[in-house]
C-alpha positions as CSV (number, residue, x, y, z in Angstrom):
1,M,138.5,120.1,128.7
2,K,136.2,121.5,126.1
3,R,133.5,119.1,124.9
4,T,133.6,117.8,121.3
5,V,130.2,117.0,119.8
6,I,130.0,113.6,118.2
7,I,129.2,114.8,114.7
8,D,132.5,116.7,114.8
9,A,134.5,114.0,116.4
10,L,133.5,111.5,113.7
11,K,135.0,113.8,111.1
12,R,138.3,114.2,112.8
13,T,141.6,112.6,111.7
14,D,144.0,114.0,114.3
15,F,144.4,110.6,115.9
16,G,146.1,110.5,119.3
17,T,144.5,113.7,120.5
18,D,142.7,113.9,123.8
19,V,138.9,114.6,123.5
20,N,135.9,115.0,125.8
21,I,132.8,113.3,124.5
22,K,129.4,113.5,126.4
23,G,126.2,111.7,125.6
24,W,123.7,109.0,126.3
25,V,124.5,105.3,126.2
26,R,122.8,103.5,123.4
27,T,124.4,100.1,124.1
28,R,127.2,98.5,126.1
29,R,128.7,95.2,125.1
30,G,132.0,93.4,125.6
31,N,133.6,90.8,127.8
32,K,135.4,90.6,131.1
33,S,138.4,92.6,129.9
34,V,137.0,95.2,127.6
35,S,133.7,97.1,127.1
36,F,132.4,98.8,123.9
37,I,130.0,101.7,124.6
38,A,127.9,103.2,121.8
39,L,127.4,106.9,122.7
40,N,125.1,109.4,121.1
41,D,124.6,113.1,121.9
42,G,121.8,113.9,119.4
43,S,124.1,115.8,117.0
44,T,124.0,113.0,114.4
45,I,122.2,109.7,113.8
46,N,125.7,108.0,114.2
47,N,127.1,106.8,117.5
48,I,130.7,107.0,118.5
49,Q,132.3,103.9,120.0
50,I,134.0,104.3,123.4
51,V,136.5,101.5,124.2
52,V,136.9,100.8,127.9
53,D,139.6,98.8,129.7
54,N,137.4,97.2,132.4
55,E,140.3,96.6,134.8
56,K,141.2,100.3,134.7
57,F,137.8,101.3,136.1
58,G,136.5,98.2,137.9
59,D,133.3,96.3,137.4
60,E,131.4,98.1,140.2
61,Y,132.1,101.6,138.7
62,L,131.1,100.4,135.2
63,K,128.0,98.5,136.3
64,P,125.6,101.5,136.2
65,I,126.7,102.3,132.6
66,T,123.7,100.7,130.8
67,T,121.4,101.8,128.0
68,G,120.0,105.2,128.8
69,A,122.8,106.3,131.2
70,C,124.4,109.7,130.6
71,I,128.2,109.9,130.8
72,S,131.2,112.1,130.1
73,V,134.3,110.5,128.6
74,V,137.9,111.8,128.3
75,G,140.2,109.8,126.1
76,K,142.3,109.5,123.0
77,L,140.8,109.7,119.6
78,V,142.0,106.7,117.6
79,E,141.4,105.2,114.2
80,S,138.9,102.4,114.5
81,M,139.8,98.9,113.3
82,G,136.1,97.8,113.4
83,K,133.5,98.0,110.8
84,G,130.9,100.8,110.6
85,Q,133.0,103.6,112.1
86,T,136.3,105.4,111.2
87,V,137.1,106.7,114.7
88,E,136.6,105.7,118.3
89,V,137.7,106.9,121.7
90,Q,139.9,104.9,124.1
91,A,138.6,106.0,127.6
92,D,141.0,107.4,130.2
93,E,138.3,109.0,132.4
94,I,134.6,108.3,132.7
95,E,132.2,110.5,134.7
96,I,128.6,109.2,135.2
97,Y,126.1,112.0,135.1
98,G,122.9,109.9,135.3
99,T,121.9,106.3,135.4
100,A,118.9,104.5,133.8
101,D,117.6,101.4,135.7
102,P,117.3,98.6,133.0
103,D,114.2,97.3,134.8
104,T,112.3,100.6,134.4
105,Y,113.9,102.5,131.5
106,P,111.5,102.0,128.6
107,L,113.9,102.4,125.7
108,Q,115.9,99.2,125.9
109,K,117.7,97.9,122.8
110,K,114.7,96.3,121.0
111,G,112.1,97.3,118.5
112,H,109.4,99.7,119.7
113,T,106.2,100.6,117.9
114,L,105.6,104.2,117.0
115,E,102.3,103.9,118.9
116,F,104.2,103.0,122.1
117,L,106.7,105.8,121.6
118,R,103.9,108.4,121.4
119,E,103.0,107.4,124.9
120,I,106.5,108.4,126.1
121,A,106.9,111.5,123.9
122,H,109.3,112.9,126.6
123,L,111.8,110.1,125.9
124,R,111.2,109.3,122.2
125,P,113.7,112.0,120.9
126,R,116.4,109.6,122.2
127,T,115.6,107.0,119.7
128,N,117.2,106.9,116.3
129,T,113.9,107.5,114.5
130,F,112.9,110.6,116.4
131,G,116.3,112.1,116.6
132,A,116.4,111.9,112.8
133,V,112.9,113.3,112.4
134,Y,113.6,116.3,114.7
135,R,116.9,117.1,113.0
136,V,115.1,117.1,109.6
137,R,112.4,119.3,111.2
138,H,115.1,121.8,112.2
139,H,116.7,121.8,108.7
140,M,113.3,122.3,107.1
141,A,112.7,125.4,109.3
142,M,116.1,126.7,108.3
143,A,115.4,126.1,104.6
144,I,112.1,128.0,104.8
145,H,113.6,131.1,106.3
146,R,116.5,131.0,103.8
147,F,114.3,130.6,100.8
148,F,112.2,133.6,101.6
149,H,115.1,135.8,102.9
150,E,117.0,135.1,99.7
151,R,114.1,136.3,97.6
152,G,113.5,139.5,99.5
153,F,110.5,138.5,101.6
154,F,110.0,139.9,105.1
155,Y,109.1,137.6,108.1
156,V,106.0,138.9,109.8
157,H,104.7,137.7,113.1
158,T,100.9,137.5,113.0
159,P,98.6,137.2,116.1
160,I,98.0,133.9,117.8
161,I,94.9,135.3,119.6
162,T,92.3,136.7,117.2
163,G,88.8,138.0,117.0
164,S,88.2,136.8,113.5
165,D,87.8,133.4,111.9
166,C,89.9,133.4,108.7
167,E,88.4,130.2,107.3
168,G,84.8,130.8,108.2
169,A,84.6,127.3,109.7
170,G,83.9,128.3,113.3
171,Q,85.9,125.4,114.7
172,M,88.2,127.4,116.9
173,F,89.6,127.2,120.4
174,Q,88.2,129.9,122.6
175,V,90.5,132.2,124.7
176,T,88.9,133.7,127.8
177,T,89.7,134.8,131.4
178,L,86.1,134.6,132.4
179,N,85.0,132.3,135.3
180,L,83.6,129.4,133.3
181,K,81.7,128.2,136.3
182,N,79.8,131.5,136.7
183,P,80.4,133.7,133.6
184,P,78.8,137.1,133.5
185,K,75.5,137.3,131.5
186,D,73.9,140.2,129.6
187,D,70.2,141.1,129.7
188,L,69.4,138.3,127.2
189,G,71.1,135.7,129.3
190,C,74.1,135.3,126.9
191,I,77.7,135.4,128.1
192,D,78.8,139.0,128.4
193,Y,82.2,139.1,126.6
194,S,82.5,142.8,127.2
195,E,83.8,141.8,130.7
196,D,86.4,139.4,129.2
197,F,90.1,140.3,129.0
198,F,89.9,141.7,125.4
199,G,86.3,143.0,125.7
200,K,85.1,140.6,123.0
201,E,85.0,136.9,122.1
202,T,88.5,135.7,121.0
203,S,90.0,132.5,119.9
204,L,93.3,130.9,118.9
205,T,94.0,131.6,115.2
206,V,93.4,129.1,112.4
207,S,95.6,131.2,110.0
208,G,97.8,134.3,109.8
209,Q,96.7,134.9,106.3
210,L,94.4,137.9,106.7
211,E,97.0,139.8,108.8
212,G,99.6,138.7,106.3
213,E,97.7,140.3,103.5
214,L,97.8,143.6,105.4
215,A,101.6,143.4,105.6
216,A,102.0,142.4,102.0
217,M,100.0,145.5,100.9
218,A,102.7,147.6,102.5
219,L,105.9,145.6,102.3
220,G,105.3,143.8,99.0
221,A,106.3,140.2,99.9
222,I,106.0,138.7,103.3
223,Y,105.7,135.3,105.0
224,T,104.5,134.0,108.3
225,F,105.7,130.9,110.1
226,G,103.9,130.1,113.3
227,P,101.5,127.9,115.2
228,T,97.9,127.6,114.2
229,F,95.0,125.8,115.8
230,R,91.9,123.8,114.6
231,A,89.3,122.5,117.0
232,E,88.1,119.8,114.6
233,N,87.5,116.4,116.1
234,S,89.6,114.8,113.4
235,N,91.4,111.8,114.9
236,T,93.3,110.8,111.8
237,P,96.9,110.3,110.8
238,R,96.8,113.6,108.9
239,H,95.3,116.0,111.4
240,L,96.5,117.9,114.5
241,A,94.8,120.4,116.7
242,E,98.0,122.4,117.0
243,F,100.4,122.7,114.0
244,W,102.7,125.1,112.2
245,M,101.9,127.0,109.0
246,I,104.0,128.9,106.5
247,E,102.0,131.5,104.7
248,P,103.6,133.8,102.1
249,E,101.6,136.7,100.7
250,V,102.8,138.7,97.7
251,A,101.5,142.0,96.3
252,F,101.0,142.1,92.5
253,N,101.3,138.3,92.1
254,E,98.5,136.6,90.2
255,I,97.6,132.9,90.3
256,E,100.4,131.9,87.7
257,E,103.1,133.5,89.8
258,N,101.6,132.0,93.0
259,M,101.8,128.5,91.5
260,Q,105.4,129.0,90.5
261,L,106.3,130.3,93.9
262,A,104.8,127.2,95.5
263,Q,106.7,124.8,93.2
264,D,110.0,126.7,93.7
265,F,109.5,126.8,97.5
266,I,108.8,123.1,97.9
267,Q,111.6,122.0,95.6
268,Y,114.0,124.3,97.4
269,C,113.1,122.8,100.8
270,I,113.4,119.2,99.5
271,R,116.7,119.9,97.9
272,W,117.9,121.4,101.2
273,A,116.9,118.2,103.0
274,L,118.8,116.0,100.5
275,D,121.9,118.2,100.8
276,N,121.9,118.6,104.6
277,C,120.2,115.6,106.1
278,K,121.8,112.8,104.1
279,D,122.5,110.4,107.0
280,D,119.1,110.9,108.6
281,L,117.2,110.5,105.4
282,E,119.1,107.3,104.5
283,F,118.2,105.9,108.0
284,L,114.5,106.8,107.6
285,S,114.5,105.3,104.1
286,K,116.0,102.1,105.3
287,M,113.6,101.8,108.3
288,Y,110.3,103.1,107.0
289,D,110.1,103.9,103.3
290,E,112.5,102.4,100.7
291,E,111.3,104.7,98.0
292,L,111.8,107.9,100.0
293,L,115.0,109.2,98.4
294,E,113.9,108.3,94.9
295,R,110.6,110.2,95.5
296,L,112.4,113.2,96.9
297,N,114.8,113.4,94.0
298,F,111.9,112.9,91.5
299,V,110.0,115.9,92.9
300,I,112.9,118.3,92.6
301,A,113.7,117.1,89.0
302,N,110.2,117.6,87.5
303,D,107.8,120.4,87.0
304,F,104.4,120.1,88.6
305,V,101.4,119.3,86.4
306,R,98.9,122.1,86.4
307,L,95.2,121.6,85.6
308,T,91.8,122.9,86.5
309,Y,89.4,121.3,89.0
310,T,87.0,120.7,86.2
311,E,89.7,118.8,84.2
312,G,90.5,116.8,87.4
313,I,86.9,115.9,87.9
314,K,86.7,114.7,84.3
315,I,89.7,112.4,84.8
316,L,88.3,111.0,88.0
317,E,84.9,110.3,86.4
318,E,86.6,108.6,83.5
319,A,88.6,106.4,85.9
320,I,85.4,105.4,87.7
321,A,83.8,104.5,84.4
322,K,86.8,102.2,83.8
323,G,86.4,100.4,87.1
324,Q,88.3,102.6,89.6
325,K,86.7,102.4,93.1
326,F,86.6,105.3,95.5
327,E,85.1,105.5,98.9
328,F,83.7,109.0,98.4
329,P,81.6,110.1,95.4
330,V,83.0,112.3,92.6
331,S,81.0,115.1,91.0
332,W,81.5,118.7,89.9
333,G,80.9,120.9,92.9
334,T,82.1,118.5,95.6
335,D,85.4,118.9,97.5
336,L,88.0,116.3,96.5
337,Q,89.0,113.8,99.2
338,S,92.6,112.6,99.8
339,E,91.9,109.4,97.8
340,H,90.9,111.5,94.7
341,E,93.9,113.8,95.1
342,R,96.3,110.9,95.4
343,Y,94.8,109.1,92.4
344,L,95.6,112.1,90.2
345,V,99.1,112.3,91.6
346,E,100.1,108.7,92.0
347,K,98.3,106.9,89.3
348,H,97.2,109.2,86.6
349,F,100.0,111.8,86.2
350,K,102.7,110.2,88.5
351,K,103.8,113.7,89.3
352,P,102.9,116.4,91.8
353,V,99.8,118.3,90.7
354,I,98.6,121.9,91.1
355,L,94.8,122.0,90.8
356,T,93.2,125.3,90.1
357,D,89.8,127.1,89.6
358,Y,87.6,125.4,92.2
359,P,83.9,126.0,92.6
360,K,83.4,129.1,94.7
361,E,80.9,127.3,97.0
362,I,83.6,125.1,98.5
363,K,86.2,127.8,98.9
364,S,86.7,130.8,101.3
365,F,85.2,134.2,100.8
366,Y,88.5,136.0,100.1
367,M,89.4,134.1,96.9
368,K,89.2,136.0,93.6
369,Q,86.2,135.1,91.5
370,N,86.7,134.1,87.8
371,D,84.6,135.6,85.0
372,D,82.5,132.5,84.7
373,G,80.7,133.4,88.0
374,K,81.1,129.8,89.2
375,T,84.8,129.3,90.1
376,V,87.5,131.1,92.0
377,R,91.3,131.3,91.5
378,A,92.1,128.8,94.1
379,M,95.1,126.4,93.9
380,D,96.0,123.2,95.8
381,V,99.3,121.5,95.5
382,L,98.8,117.7,95.6
383,F,101.7,115.3,96.6
384,P,102.1,111.6,96.5
385,K,101.2,109.8,99.8
386,I,100.0,113.1,101.2
387,G,97.3,114.6,99.0
388,E,96.9,118.3,99.5
389,I,100.1,119.8,100.9
390,I,99.5,123.5,100.0
391,G,96.3,125.5,99.6
392,G,96.2,129.0,98.3
393,S,94.7,131.5,95.9
394,Q,94.7,134.8,94.2
395,R,92.9,137.1,96.6
396,E,89.9,139.1,95.7
397,E,91.0,142.7,95.4
398,N,87.6,144.2,94.3
399,L,85.9,145.7,97.3
400,E,82.3,145.2,96.1
401,K,82.9,141.5,95.1
402,L,84.7,140.8,98.4
403,Q,81.9,142.4,100.5
404,Q,79.2,140.5,98.6
405,R,81.0,137.2,99.0
406,A,81.5,137.7,102.7
407,E,77.8,138.4,103.1
408,E,76.9,135.3,101.2
409,M,79.2,133.2,103.4
410,G,78.0,134.8,106.7
411,V,81.2,136.6,107.5
412,P,80.2,139.8,109.4
413,H,81.7,143.1,108.1
414,K,82.2,144.3,111.6
415,D,84.7,141.5,112.1
416,I,86.8,142.2,109.0
417,W,86.4,146.0,108.5
418,W,90.1,146.3,108.7
419,Y,90.6,143.7,106.1
420,L,88.2,145.4,103.8
421,D,90.1,148.7,104.2
422,T,93.0,147.2,102.1
423,R,90.6,147.0,99.2
424,R,89.2,150.5,100.0
425,F,92.6,152.2,100.1
426,G,95.0,151.4,97.3
427,T,93.9,147.9,96.4
428,A,96.1,145.7,94.2
429,P,96.2,142.2,92.8
430,H,97.9,139.8,95.3
431,S,98.2,136.1,96.0
432,G,99.4,133.7,98.7
433,F,99.2,130.2,100.0
434,G,99.5,128.1,103.2
435,L,101.8,125.1,103.7
436,G,101.3,122.9,106.7
437,F,104.8,122.4,108.1
438,E,104.0,118.9,109.4
439,R,102.6,117.8,106.1
440,L,105.8,118.8,104.4
441,L,107.7,116.8,107.1
442,L,105.5,113.8,106.4
443,F,106.6,113.9,102.8
444,V,110.3,114.6,103.5
445,T,110.8,112.0,106.3
446,G,108.5,109.2,104.9
447,M,106.7,108.9,108.2
448,T,103.0,108.0,107.8
449,N,101.4,109.6,110.9
450,I,101.5,113.4,111.5
451,R,101.8,112.7,115.3
452,D,105.3,111.5,114.6
453,V,106.7,114.6,113.0
454,I,105.9,117.1,115.8
455,P,107.6,116.8,119.2
456,F,104.4,116.9,121.3
457,P,101.3,116.3,119.3
458,R,97.9,117.8,120.3
459,T,95.0,115.7,119.1
460,P,91.5,115.0,120.5
461,N,91.7,113.8,124.1
462,N,95.5,114.3,124.1
463,A,97.4,117.2,125.5
464,D,100.0,115.4,127.5
465,F,103.6,116.5,127.9
């Protein structure tokens, strides 16, 4: 008999029909004559109840059916008389695929801390929490692709292995086939990368932006969606060494269009989650964040506040003068910390904020310079509970200014000659931004640690599973 997934079975009303349900046992309870098995196959947060006549199967056969076991059930779909479900299955046949020893299976019916579940990341998807998070993650990926496809963007796959450092930070994971115990050396005693696989020093990418710009200058509007890597020793609830980035780049867009695209994009994704992940979001709201649904609805119902970095600094300085305490200092020219960003969003405006026109000294070489000679057309989208969720800018299209800024920031021309060519041959105004996928998921799910919105987190001293 063809299997019926539980999410579909729970919607059916053709009572009396034989169905085949397969899944993992969440709980089994009952008495000597009847057992009630809560079965889940991952298709929904909701379980389906299997009603079992114990005499029909025998105690010895049913004994291995405990929490964590995997079974296949053939039976009749009937209307449920109990609370909490509309349908259930009266079992006629049960096949046991796999058992789970109650003495060793770690996911028994009790509360588990998120810290403990990170230690068993291979099993945590079977919990309600992580089943919900991963289903939301899937829907967010679908929303991203649909948003851009509906607007005529083209999906471009940018390299994971690169010879350039987009951010100029230098904190990258090196990629090599050289013998690390005895690498080849040149005449100066330095490692001779000409003998490496690519004939040069290469690393895992921190961003697909530069290559994305190349595509935008031919296709008009593109986006990337792929893994990126940062070798920062940041062991915080907001940082990962491996994470996913969405990076649109649009020819002829200036900073104003870029800000509007960012707002439309995030609101679309959140609306998609509310429309398609109702049960999972309600569960996460109940378990972790009572204000989650209210906050999501608020974001899609309101325009984002737009103000300059200079205006933002003034607001923060005025708050300090009135007694507001911050761990990190505030002054014009310093990069804002998460506590500053969240103050602007959560306390001052009580809305998402797009901050623009940052000092050029704290931003990357490729951002378009303003006429004041001090600031660049950068933009950061700031969200409640998260801080920065999007970072972007209008890109510098003037070849001389871009070359000069690259020199000032120590970016060798030999590493970006191909990038400079787009300003040399048919340059045009263009803009783009990057959204950290996991930070979006933090906001949408209400989870508080970024390790809990990616299946297998990579952090300092942790590359398990």
